[in-house]
C-alpha positions in Angstrom: 19.7 24.7 32.9 22.7 23.4 34.9 26.3 24.1 33.8 29.1 22.2 35.5 32.5 23.7 35.9 36.1 22.9 36.7 39.2 24.8 37.4 42.7 23.5 36.6 46.0 25.2 37.5 49.3 24.9 39.2 49.6 23.3 42.6 52.8 21.3 42.9 52.2 20.5 39.3 49.3 21.1 36.9 46.1 19.6 38.1 42.5 20.0 39.2 42.0 22.8 41.7 38.2 22.9 42.0 35.1 21.3 40.5 31.3 21.6 40.9 31.0 17.8 40.6 33.0 14.8 41.8 35.8 14.2 39.3 36.8 10.5 39.1 39.7 9.1 37.2 38.4 8.3 33.7 38.8 9.2 30.1 37.1 12.6 30.6 39.3 13.6 33.6 42.5 12.5 31.8 41.5 14.5 28.7 40.5 17.6 30.7 43.8 17.5 32.5 45.8 17.3 29.3 43.8 19.9 27.4 43.8 22.4 30.3 47.6 22.6 30.4 49.6 25.3 28.5 50.0 24.8 24.8 52.9 27.2 24.5 50.7 29.9 23.1 51.0 33.4 24.4 48.6 36.1 23.4 50.6 39.3 23.4 47.6 41.5 22.4 44.9 42.2 24.9 43.9 39.5 27.4 46.6 36.8 27.5 44.2 33.9 27.0 42.9 31.3 24.5 40.0 28.8 24.3 39.6 25.1 23.7 36.4 23.5 22.6 36.0 19.7 22.7 33.5 16.8 23.4 33.4 14.7 26.5 31.7 11.4 27.4 31.6 10.2 23.9 29.8 13.3 22.7 27.1 13.3 25.4 28.8 16.4 27.0 30.8 19.3 25.6 33.5 21.3 27.2 34.2 25.1 26.7 37.6 25.9 28.3 39.2 29.2 28.7 42.9 29.3 29.5 44.9 32.3 30.9 48.6 32.6 31.3 49.4 32.7 35.0 52.0 35.4 35.2 51.5 35.7 38.9 52.9 32.2 39.4 56.6 31.9 40.1 57.0 28.8 37.9 57.0 29.7 34.1 54.4 28.1 31.9 51.7 28.0 34.5 48.1 28.6 33.4 44.6 28.8 34.8 41.9 26.9 32.8 38.3 27.4 33.6 36.1 24.8 31.9 32.3 25.0 31.5 30.6 21.6 30.8 27.2 21.4 29.0 25.3 18.2 29.2 24.0 17.9 25.6 21.4 15.3 26.6 19.6 17.6 29.0 20.4 21.0 27.4 17.5 23.3 26.8 17.0 23.7 23.1 16.8 27.5 23.4 20.2 27.7 25.1 22.7 29.9 23.2 26.3 28.6 23.5 27.6 32.2 22.9 26.2 33.2 26.3 28.8 31.0 28.0 31.5 33.5 27.1 30.0 35.7 29.9 30.5 33.0 32.5 34.3 32.5 32.4 36.2 34.0 35.4 39.9 34.3 35.8 40.7 32.9 39.2 42.7 34.4 42.0 45.3 32.2 43.7 43.8 30.2 46.5 40.3 31.6 45.9 38.5 28.7 44.3 35.2 28.5 46.0 33.2 29.9 43.0 34.3 27.0 40.9 32.9 24.4 43.3 29.3 25.4 42.5 27.1 24.6 39.6 26.0 27.4 37.4 22.2 27.6 36.8 21.0 29.5 33.8 17.2 30.1 33.5 17.2 33.1 31.2 17.8 32.0 27.6 18.8 35.1 25.8 20.0 34.9 22.2 23.2 36.5 21.0 24.2 37.8 17.6 27.5 37.1 16.0 28.0 40.6 14.5 31.7 40.5 15.1 32.0 37.4 13.1 30.2 38.7 10.1 32.1 42.0 10.2 35.6 40.4 10.4 35.3 37.2 8.2 34.0 36.8 4.7 31.0 34.7 3.9 32.8 32.1 1.9 35.3 31.3 4.7 32.5 31.0 7.2 30.7 28.6 4.9 33.8 26.5 4.2 34.7 26.2 8.0 31.1 25.2 8.8 31.1 22.6 6.0 34.5 21.2 7.1 33.2 20.7 10.6 30.1 19.0 9.4 32.2 16.7 7.3 34.4 15.6 10.3 37.5 17.1 8.7 40.6 17.2 11.0 43.9 19.0 11.4 43.1 22.4 9.8 45.6 25.1 11.0 44.6 28.7 10.5 46.8 31.7 11.2 45.2 34.3 13.4 45.7 37.6 11.7 43.1 39.3 13.8 42.5 39.7 17.5 42.2 36.3 19.2 38.8 37.3 20.6 37.4 37.4 17.0 38.4 33.7 16.6 36.8 32.8 19.9 33.6 34.5 18.7 34.0 32.5 15.5 34.2 29.2 17.3 31.1 30.0 19.5 29.3 31.0 16.3 30.1 27.7 14.5 29.2 25.6 17.5 25.9 27.4 17.9 24.8 26.3 14.5 26.0 22.7 14.5 23.6 19.8 15.3 24.4 18.5 18.8 25.2 15.0 17.6 27.9 16.4 15.3 29.7 18.0 18.3 31.0 14.5 19.2 33.7 14.9 16.6 34.2 18.7 16.7 37.2 20.2 18.5 38.7 23.6 18.1 41.4 25.7 19.8 42.2 29.4 19.5 45.7 29.1 21.0 48.4 26.6 20.2 51.8 26.3 18.5 51.8 22.6 17.9 49.3 19.9 16.9 46.8 19.2 19.6 45.1 15.8 20.1 41.7 14.7 21.3 42.8 11.3 22.5 44.2 9.8 19.3 42.3 12.2 17.0 43.6 15.5 15.7 41.7 18.6 16.5 39.3 19.8 13.8 40.5 23.4 13.7 43.5 25.0 15.4 43.9 28.8 15.2 47.5 29.6 15.8 50.0 32.5 15.6 52.1 30.6 13.1 52.4 32.9 10.1 53.2 29.9 7.8 49.6 28.6 8.2 46.8 29.9 5.9 44.8 32.8 7.1 41.1 33.4 6.4 42.1 36.6 4.7 44.1 34.8 2.0 42.6 31.3 2.2 43.1 29.1 -0.9 39.3 29.1 -1.6 39.1 32.9 -1.8 38.2 33.9 -5.3 37.7 30.3 -6.4 34.4 29.4 -4.6 31.4 31.6 -4.8 28.5 31.4 -2.4 26.3 30.1 -5.2 28.5 26.9 -5.2 27.2 25.8 -1.8 24.0 23.9 -1.4 20.8 25.7 -0.8 20.4 24.1 2.6 23.7 25.3 3.8 23.1 28.8 2.4 19.7 29.0 4.1 21.3 28.1 7.5 24.0 30.7 6.9 21.5 33.5 6.0 19.4 32.6 9.0 22.4 32.9 11.2 22.9 36.6 10.2 19.5 37.5 11.6 19.2 38.9 15.1 17.3 36.7 17.6 17.6 33.8 15.1 15.7 30.7 16.3 17.2 28.3 13.8 19.6 26.6 16.4 16.6 26.0 18.6 14.9 24.3 15.6 18.0 22.2 14.9 17.9 20.9 18.4 14.1 20.4 18.4 14.6 18.1 15.4 17.8 16.6 16.8 16.5 13.0 16.6 15.7 13.5 12.9 19.0 15.2 11.9 21.3 13.1 14.1 24.9 13.5 12.9 24.2 13.4 9.1 25.1 16.5 7.1 22.7 15.7 4.3 19.8 15.4 6.7 20.7 18.8 8.2 20.7 20.4 4.8 17.4 18.7 4.0 16.0 20.0 7.3 17.1 23.5 6.3 15.4 23.2 3.0 12.2 22.2 4.7 12.5 25.2 7.0 13.0 27.4 3.9 9.9 25.9 2.3 7.9 26.6 5.4 9.2 30.2 5.5 8.0 30.6 2.0 4.6 29.1 2.8 4.1 31.4 5.8 5.0 34.5 3.9 3.9 33.9 0.3 1.0 32.2 -1.5 2.0 28.7 -2.4 0.3 25.6 -3.7 0.6 21.9 -4.5 3.9 22.2 -6.4 5.6 23.6 -3.3 4.1 20.9 -1.1 5.3 18.3 -3.5 8.8 19.7 -2.9 8.3 19.2 0.8 7.3 15.6 0.3 10.1 15.0 -2.1 12.6 16.2 0.5 11.1 14.0 3.2 11.2 11.0 0.9 14.8 11.5 -0.4 16.5 12.3 2.9 14.3 10.4 5.3 13.5 7.3 3.2 12.8 4.9 6.1 9.7 5.1 8.2 11.7 5.5 11.4 13.7 8.4 10.0 12.6 12.1 10.4 9.6 11.1 12.5 9.1 14.5 14.1 9.7 16.4 10.8 7.2 14.2 9.0 4.7 14.5 11.8 4.9 18.3 11.6 4.9 18.8 7.9 2.1 16.3 7.4 0.0 18.0 10.1 -3.1 19.9 9.0 -1.6 23.1 10.5 1.3 23.1 8.0 -0.3 21.2 5.1 -3.1 23.8 5.0 -0.6 26.4 4.1 -0.1 24.7 0.7 -3.7 24.2 -0.3 -7.0 22.6 0.6 -7.5 19.4 2.5 -8.4 17.7 -0.8 -5.0 18.9 -2.2 -3.1 17.4 0.7 -4.8 14.1 0.6 -4.2 13.8 -3.2 -0.6 14.7 -2.7 -0.1 11.8 -0.3 -2.1 9.4 -2.4 -0.2 10.3 -5.6 3.3 9.7 -4.1 5.1 7.2 -6.3 6.2 5.5 -3.1 4.7 6.2 0.3 6.6 3.6 2.2 8.7 6.3 3.9 5.7 7.4 5.9 3.9 5.9 8.9 0.1 6.0 8.3 -0.2 7.6 11.7 1.9 10.5 10.4 -0.3 11.3 7.5 -3.5 10.7 9.4 -4.8 10.0 6.0 -7.8 7.8 6.9 -9.1 10.1 9.6 -8.7 13.2 7.5 -10.3 11.5 4.5 -13.3 10.6 6.7 -13.5 14.2 7.9 -13.4 15.5 4.3 -16.2 13.1 3.4 -18.2 14.4 6.4 -17.5 18.1 5.9 -17.3 18.5 2.1 -18.7 15.5 0.4 -18.4 17.0 -3.1 -14.7 17.6 -2.6 -14.4 14.1 -1.3 -16.0 12.6 -4.4 -13.7 14.7 -6.6 -10.7 13.5 -4.6 -11.7 9.8 -4.9 -12.3 10.3 -8.6 -8.7 11.7 -9.1 -7.2 9.0 -6.9 -9.0 6.3 -8.9 -7.5 7.7 -12.1 -3.9 7.4 -10.8 -1.9 5.0 -13.1 0.0 3.4 -10.2 -1.8 3.9 -6.9 0.4 3.7 -3.8 -0.6 1.9 -0.6 -2.3 5.1 0.7 -4.3 5.5 -2.5 -5.4 1.9 -2.3 -6.7 2.5 1.2 -8.6 5.5 0.0 -10.2 3.4 -2.8 -11.0 0.7 -0.3 -12.7 3.2 2.0 -14.7 4.6 -1.0 -15.9 1.1 -2.0 -16.9 0.5 1.6 -18.6 3.8 2.2 -19.8 5.6 -1.0 -23.4 5.7 -1.9 -24.4 3.0 -4.5 -24.9 5.4 -7.4 -21.7 7.3 -6.6 -19.7 4.2 -6.6 -21.3 2.8 -9.8 -20.5 6.1 -11.5 -16.9 5.9 -10.3 -16.6 2.2 -11.4 -17.9 3.2 -14.8 -15.2 5.8 -15.2 -12.3 3.7 -13.8 -13.3 0.1 -14.3 -9.9 -1.4 -15.0 -8.3 0.5 -12.1 -11.0 -0.5 -9.6 -11.5 -4.1 -10.6 -8.8 -5.5 -8.4 -10.2 -3.7 -5.4 -13.8 -4.7 -6.2 -13.0 -8.4 -6.8 -11.4 -8.7 -3.4 -13.9 -6.7 -1.4 -16.4 -8.8 0.6 -18.7 -5.8 1.4 -19.0 -4.9 -2.3 -19.6 -8.6 -3.2 -22.3 -9.1 -0.7 -24.0 -5.8 -1.6 -25.0 -7.1 -5.0 -24.2 -3.8 -6.6 -22.3 -5.5 -9.3 -25.5 -7.0 -10.6 -26.2 -3.6 -12.1 -23.0 -3.6 -14.2 -23.2 -3.8 -17.9 -23.1 -7.4 -19.2 -19.4 -7.2 -20.1 -18.3 -5.9 -16.7 -20.6 -8.3 -15.0 -19.1 -11.3 -16.7 -15.6 -10.1 -15.9 -16.2 -9.6 -12.2 -18.5 -12.7 -11.8 -15.6 -14.8 -13.1 -13.5 -13.4 -10.2 -16.3 -13.8 -7.7 -17.0 -17.4 -8.7 -14.4 -18.7 -6.3 -16.2 -17.2 -3.3 -18.4 -19.2 -1.0 -21.5 -17.1 -1.5 -22.5 -18.1 2.0 -23.6 -14.5 2.9 -25.0 -13.6 -0.5 -28.7 -12.9 -0.7 -29.5 -11.5 -4.2 -30.1 -14.8 -5.9 -33.0 -13.8 -8.1 -31.0 -10.8 -9.4 -27.9 -13.0 -10.0 -29.9 -15.6 -12.0 -31.6 -13.0 -14.2 -28.3 -11.2 -14.7 -26.5 -14.4 -15.6 -29.2 -15.3 -18.1 -29.2 -11.8 -19.6 -25.4 -11.6 -19.8 -25.1 -15.1 -21.1 -22.7 -15.9 -18.3 -20.7 -19.0 -17.8 -21.6 -20.0 -14.2 -19.6 -22.5 -12.1 -21.1 -25.7 -10.9 -21.2 -24.8 -7.3 -22.8 -21.4 -7.9 -25.3 -22.9 -10.2 -26.4 -25.4 -7.6 -26.9 -22.5 -5.1 -28.9 -20.5 -7.7 -31.3 -23.5 -8.1 -31.6 -23.8 -4.4 -32.0 -20.1 -3.6 -33.6 -18.3 -6.6 -37.3 -18.2 -7.1 -38.6 -20.1 -10.1 -35.0 -20.8 -11.1 -35.7 -23.9 -13.3 -38.5 -22.1 -15.2 -36.4 -19.1 -15.8 -33.4 -21.1 -17.0 -35.5 -23.3 -19.3 -37.4 -20.3 -20.7 -34.0 -18.8 -21.6 -32.7 -22.1 -23.0 -35.9 -22.4 -25.1 -35.7 -18.8 -26.3 -34.0 -17.9 -29.5 -32.9 -14.5 -28.0 -30.3 -16.2 -25.7 -27.4 -17.6 -27.7 -25.8 -19.1 -24.6 -27.2 -20.5 -21.4 -24.6 -21.8 -19.0 -24.5 -25.6 -19.2 -24.0 -25.8 -15.4 -27.2 -23.9 -14.8 -29.1 -26.5 -16.9 -27.3 -29.3 -15.2 -28.2 -27.9 -11.8 -31.8 -28.0 -12.7 -31.7 -31.7 -12.5 -31.7 -31.1 -8.7 -35.3 -30.1 -9.2 -36.6 -32.5 -11.9 -40.2 -32.0 -11.0 -39.8 -28.3 -11.8 -38.4 -29.2 -15.2 -41.5 -31.4 -15.8 -43.8 -28.7 -14.6 -42.2 -26.3 -17.1 -42.4 -28.8 -19.9 -46.0 -29.5 -19.3 -46.8 -25.9 -20.3 -44.8 -25.9 -23.5 -46.1 -26.7 -27.0 -42.7 -26.7 -28.6 -39.1 -26.9 -27.5 -35.9 -26.0 -29.4 -33.0 -28.2 -30.2 -31.0 -27.0 -27.1 -33.7 -28.1 -24.7 -34.3 -31.3 -26.7 -30.6 -32.2 -26.5 -30.6 -31.6 -22.7 -33.6 -33.8 -22.1 -32.3 -36.4 -24.5 -28.9 -36.8 -22.8 -29.5 -35.6 -19.3 -32.7 -37.3 -18.2 -33.0 -41.0 -18.6 -36.3 -42.0 -20.3 -37.1 -44.5 -17.6 -36.2 -42.1 -14.7 -38.3 -42.7 -11.6 -39.3 -39.0 -11.3 -40.2 -38.9 -15.0 -42.5 -41.9 -14.7 -44.4 -40.3 -11.9 -45.6 -37.6 -14.3 -48.2 -37.7 -17.0 -47.1 -38.4 -20.6 -48.6 -35.0 -21.5 -45.3 -33.5 -20.1 -43.6 -34.8 -23.2 -45.9 -33.5 -25.9 -43.6 -30.7 -26.7 -40.7 -33.2 -27.0 -42.9 -35.4 -29.3 -43.8 -32.3 -31.4 -40.1 -31.9 -32.1 -40.1 -34.9 -34.4 -39.7 -33.8 -38.0 -39.1 -37.4 -39.2 -35.4 -36.5 -39.7 -34.0 -36.8 -36.2 -31.0 -38.9 -35.3 -31.4 -42.4 -33.9 -30.8 -41.3 -30.4 -34.0 -39.2 -30.5 -36.1 -42.2 -31.7 -34.6 -44.7 -29.3 -35.3 -42.2 -26.4 -38.8 -41.6 -27.6 -39.4 -45.4 -27.9 -38.3 -46.1 -24.4 -40.1 -43.1 -23.1 -43.4 -44.3 -24.5 -43.2 -47.5 -22.4 -43.8 -45.5 -19.2 -47.5 -45.1 -20.1 -50.3 -46.7 -22.0 -52.2 -43.7 -23.3 -52.7 -41.9 -26.6 -49.6 -39.8 -26.3 -47.5 -42.9 -25.6 -49.0 -44.6 -28.7 -48.0 -41.5 -30.7 -44.5 -41.7 -29.3 -44.3 -45.3 -30.6 -45.6 -44.3 -34.0 -42.9 -41.7 -34.3 -40.1 -43.9 -33.2 -40.8 -47.5 -34.1 -40.5 -47.1 -37.9 -37.1 -45.3 -37.7 -35.7 -48.0 -35.4 -37.1 -50.8 -37.6 -35.4 -49.3 -40.7 -32.1 -48.9 -39.0 -32.3 -52.6 -37.9 -33.2 -53.7 -41.4 -30.1 -52.0 -42.8 -28.0 -53.3 -39.9 -27.2 -49.7 -38.9 -28.2 -49.9 -35.3 -25.3 -50.2 -32.9 -25.4 -53.0 -30.3 -25.6 -50.4 -27.5 -28.9 -49.1 -28.8 -30.3 -52.6 -29.2 -29.3 -53.3 -25.6 -31.3 -50.3 -24.5 -34.5 -51.3 -26.2 -34.2 -55.1 -26.0 -36.1 -55.2 -22.7 -39.1 -53.9 -24.6 -39.0 -56.8 -27.1 -40.5 -60.2 -27.0 -38.7 -63.6 -27.0 -40.4 -66.1 -29.3 -39.3 -69.6 -30.2 -40.6 -69.0 -33.7 -38.3 -66.0 -34.4 -34.6 -66.3 -35.1 -32.4 -64.3 -32.7 -30.7 -62.6 -35.5 -33.9 -61.2 -36.9 -34.2 -58.1 -34.7 -36.8 -56.5 -36.9 -39.2 -59.3 -36.1 -38.3 -59.3 -32.4 -38.8 -55.5 -32.2 -42.2 -55.9 -34.0 -43.4 -58.6 -31.7 -42.5 -56.6 -28.7 -44.4 -53.6 -30.0 -47.5 -55.7 -30.6 -47.4 -57.1 -27.1 -47.3 -53.6 -25.7 -50.2 -52.4 -27.9 -52.3 -55.3 -26.9 -51.6 -54.6 -23.2 -52.6 -51.0 -23.9 -55.9 -52.2 -25.3 -55.2 -50.6 -28.7 -57.6 -51.4 -31.5 -56.0 -53.6 -34.2 -57.0 -51.0 -36.8 -54.3 -48.8 -35.5 -51.7 -51.2 -36.8 -52.9 -50.9 -40.4 -51.4 -47.4 -40.6 -48.9 -47.5 -37.8 -45.9 -46.9 -40.2 -45.5 -45.5 -43.6 -44.5 -49.0 -44.9 -47.5 -51.3 -45.8 -45.5 -54.5 -45.4 -44.3 -53.6 -42.0 -47.9 -52.8 -41.0 -49.1 -56.1 -42.3 -46.4 -57.9 -40.3 -47.7 -56.2 -37.2 -51.2 -57.3 -37.9 -50.1 -60.9 -38.4 -48.3 -60.9 -35.1 -51.4 -59.4 -33.4 -53.6 -62.2 -34.8 -51.2 -65.0 -33.8 -50.7 -63.8 -30.3 
C-alpha cells in the first residue's frame, strides 16, 4: 500500500519544502498549507510536538500530520509539519492507522530528500491501543466515538495527561471509524484557538487550556453508564479492546453497506455479534430471525447492505443457525421480503437442492409454507414451484390441507390446469376451481371425458363455450349428459351442456331411441329446444319418440299436445297415429272453449284443411277435417275414428267428414 507524504516548514515564509507527489494549487494544497502552520501550542513536556488529523479531496483521502516546534530556526514560531496522506479509496482493508505513528520523521534543515519518496507498506501488522484503555475511562471513549459518528463539531478538551496519550486516542478513534465517516472527522492535539477545516470547525481539539473540560472530570462522568449505549456501539468498543482485533478490517470490507450512516454501523456490529454467538454457541431459528430483522430494519432497500445480505444469507452462515429447511422457511415467512434480492437468498436453487437431497424435509417445508397466513413473494414462488413439480398425490394431499391458501395459485397455474389433477377434487372444490378455470381457452386441455363425468357428478354449472368443447371432444358426451338429465339421482345438469348437445342432434335421437321413458326435465328440453318439424328430426324413425309419447298422462299442458300433434305429421305410421290420438282431443277441447291462443293455432293451421262448407271461425271443424285428410292419406281404417277420442260426438263428426271426403 502506498502512502504519500509532504513536508512543510520555514523557507522565507511557511510553505511546502518537499513532497512525494506533484502538489498543485487547489483546495487540498491550501488546506495543508494552513493546517501545517503553527497553532501557537507548545508542548513543554516531552517531545515538543502535536498532531492534526483531517480529510482531503472531499473525503477520498485522509491526512495525518505531525508538527514539531522548530527551535533551531532563528525566526520564532517556525514549525516542521510532516504529513502522511492515505488514499481511502485504495487503502488495504487490513491497514492499521496506528502504524502510521511509526513513520513520522522530524526533519533536519535542508535535508528533505526522504520526504520526496512514497512510502510503501506491505506488512499489515495490527496495533493494540493499551495506552488508551489504561489512561481513559470507557464512558469517555464511547462518548467521543459517538460524537464523531454524529458529525459533532467544536469540542474542546483540556489535556491533563501527556500529549502522546491524546495522539494515541486520536489514532484509536480513527481506526474504528468507517472510512466514509472520516470525510467530516478532524482532530488536533495541539492548539490554543479554534481551528477550521475550511469553513467548518474541527470535530475535537485537545488543548492546554485549563478552562476546557477534561476527560477526567467530563460532564458525563457519573451520569452515563455503559449500559446506556446501544448494543452495537458496545460491541464495537469491546472488540476494540482485544489484541489483534479484526473488526476495523470488517468495517472496511463492508464499507459500501455501512457508508457514512451511524445506524447502519451499529446494525452491522450487531450482525457481527450475532455471528460471533453462532460460531461459538448453539443457536437456532430465533437467532437467525434476529439477523433477518436487523437486515430488514437497517437495510430496507434491495440495493442496501448487498454484501452483508449476501454473506448472512449464504449457506455457510445460515447453516450455523439450523437446517436448510429452517433457513428456507425463515425467508419464506418474512412479513416482507422486498428488502432482499432473490439472487441473495438463492431461494429457488436451494429449494430445488433440498427437494433433490432430502425430499421428506422438502415436503415438510412446503406444507409449513402453505400454512402461512400471509405468504410473501418468496413463499409464493415456493408454492408455485411445488405446484409445478410435486408428485400428483403429494400435491393433492397438500391442497386438501391448505385449500383456501393454495386456490389463488392453482387457479392461475397453466401447468396444473392442463394436468387435469383438479378433476380428482371433491365436488365442492371442483366446482370452485372450475368456475375460475371457465375463463381459460382449454386449447391444450385433453381430459375431456374426465371433465364431463366430473361436471355431471358434481352437478356443475358449465359455461357455454366449455360445454361446446365437451360435446366436441368427450366420448359419448350426448348419451352421458342425457342419461344424467333423465336420472333422478342428478338434481342438476348444466343447461349449457344440454344446449350444446343440439350440436349433435343425431346423437340425441340415437339416445332417445333406446329409452322407454323420459322424465320431465328431458321432456321440457325436447319440447322447447327441438322444433317438431326439424329437418334432422324428420330423417329419423317415429320410434325415436316413443318415450316422449309415453310421457302423456292425459294431463300435460297444451304446449306438449301441440308439439305432439305437429310431430306426428312427420310420419304415417302406427306411432304417428298414436301421437295424434294423444294430442288431437286436447287441442279440440281447448278450441271449443276458446282457450287456445292464436300463436298455437298458427303453429297447427298448416295441418288443417280449408273447406268452403266450414266457417272460418269454427276451428274445431277445421282441425277435425285436417285430421281426417291426414288419416286418409295414411291409409287408416275408418274404424279407428270410432274410438279416436274419449268423446263420442267428436268421433262421429270425424266419421262424417271421412265419408264426405
